[in-house]
C-alpha angles and dihedrals in degrees: 000000000000128000117206126194130195109250097219099040110127118233109233124206125198115273108267091224091065091052091052091049092051091048092049092049092050091050093050093046091051095048101044098072090051091051091050092052092051091050095053110070130180093243101105122065090224091056091048092049091049094049096041093037091220138083108263118203132175135204134183122218144147118264091236090062092054100028095119094048093044093048091049091047091050090050089052094049095109093057093040091057090070092047091051089050092053097041114112102148133033133171095210138017117193117192113198113200110209093202098184091053095058118120089243088060094049098270132273121338115266097265093054093038090057090051090049091051091046091054100029096128092049092046090051090052091047090053091052091050091051090051090050093048108084094201095051095038092053091045094056092038090056088061092041094247116151117222088235089063094057110107099177147334130222128197101215102176131358106286096020132096131184115205116198112206129185092220145097119244115252114241 
């Protein structure tokens, strides 16, 4: 097979203006999603509910008032890890701040502290699963709770989770 070319045919290159337009469009397309994310903060409850897709509530209490529930939730951590892993939609997320268990207050009371030590590997895995779960991570992040402050979770009803955190709410 032979290819013949015309000896005097001019070689045409794409118009440089088109290349500039394509480059500018690509730059704008890449930067717009980033700008939109920066503009939408987690300050308003409506924004949080829209991002998380669930109603997020918080409550403050002393560990002694919730000791039985927290201890039971810690004991059930191993089975709750799998549920956290599979959770992709919830109707309601309740975050319970155990204010007297915060690190700044010396940590959990002895009864809860012994449960935490007894289940420390499971709790560490639970925290990793929460960080990997976009819904739960954004829910706790919206209330400025660190995953390392989560002591336990409890699935009360279908579609509802209670997250127990050894932390104080930020004001």
